[in-house]
N, C-alpha and C positions, 0 to 999 in steps of 0.2 A: 483407562486413559492411554492412548498411544504415545509412544516415545519415538523420536527420530529427528530427521532433518527436513525442514520445510523450505522449499525454494519458491520465492515470490518473484515473478517476472513482471516488471513495470514496462509496458510498451509505450503508449502515448495517450494523450487526453484530447478530447474534441469539444468544442463549443463552450469553453470555460467563460465564466462571466468576468469581463475585463474589470480589473480593480484600479486601473490607471486612466487618467484623462489625457495626458499628453504623450506618453511613451508606451511601448509594448511591455507586457508583463514579462517577468523573469521567474517562471514557476519551477518549483521543486516539490518532491513528494516525500513525506515522512511516513514510514511504515512501522507499525508497532505490533508485536506479537508478545503478549503477556508482559514481561518486563524488559524485553529487548526492543531497541529502537534503532532504525537505520534510515539514511536519507540519500536520495538520488543527488546527482549533480544538478546544478541550476541550468535550465534550458533558457539561456540568456537571449532576450529579445524575441522569443518564439511565440509570445502572445497567447492567443486563445486556443491554439492547436499545437502544443509542445510535444516533442518526442524524446524519450529517454533510452528505450531498448536496453534495459539493465536488469540484472538478477541479483537477489540477495538471499543469503542462507540464514535460517533461524533454527535454533535448537528447540525442539518441541518437548516440553516436560509438563508435569501436572499444572493445570490451570490455563493452558494455552488452547482455547477452543475457538478463537476468532482472530482475524487480522484487521487492524484499524488502519485505514488509508486517509491521509490528510494532505491536501495540496495547499501550498503557501506561495505567495508572491514575494520574492526577495527584493528588499529595498536597501538603498545605500545609507541614507541619512536618518531613517526612522525605522520603527518596528516593522517586521514583515507582515503582510496582509494575509488573512485567512481567506481562501477561495472556496473550498468545499471539502466534504469528507464522506466516507462510506465505511461500513463494517461488513466484512465477509466472514460468514460462519464456515468452519473448517470440517464439518461432519462429512461432506461429500468427498473431499480430497483425502481424508483419513480412510474412508471406505474404498475409494476407487484408485488411489495412488496418484492420480493426476486429474486436474480440471483444465481443459483447453482454455487458452486465452480468450477472455470474454469481456464485453463492455459492461461496466457497472456504473449506474447513475451516481452522481455526486450531489450532495445536498448542503445548503447553507440555510439555517433556520427553517428547515422543512420545505425549502423551495429548491427545485432542481436547478443546478448551475453548471451542467455539463456532464461528461462521462469520461471514464478512464478504462483502458484495456489492461487486464491483469490475468496472468496465468499462474497456476499453483501446481507444485509437484511435491509429494511427500514420500520420503524413504524411511520405512519403519526400521527401528532397531529393537532387537530382542533384549528384554531385561529379566534378570533374576527376580523372583518374588520378593526377596529381602531388599532389593534396590528401590522398591516402590515406596518404602518408608522415608526415603531421603529426597 
């Protein structure tokens, strides 16, 4: 199991399924890697084609083999709406060190609901054998 720092770049989303009838959506992204969770700012009023251009660092330890991406629509007076999600396996970025920013399909109940541009960079850290027990 590799150890190190994973940088997740969140670029933009395209063709999101609009959750609102009267106003533009206010989407944000929740990124989860094992037990760490981070969130982008809200792309207020950007609707179906929001942009974030933001990066997040995660510490990769045992059990972190995928990144889960979930897009939500922020609401003021009620619970936020789920838009869509995708899961990215990390094998390639562990092997190559970097995966160029790529468009990934988003799904809601097995139906495509848009796509999101994500880039991944992994910086490996060397560990002593005794560290692996912790």
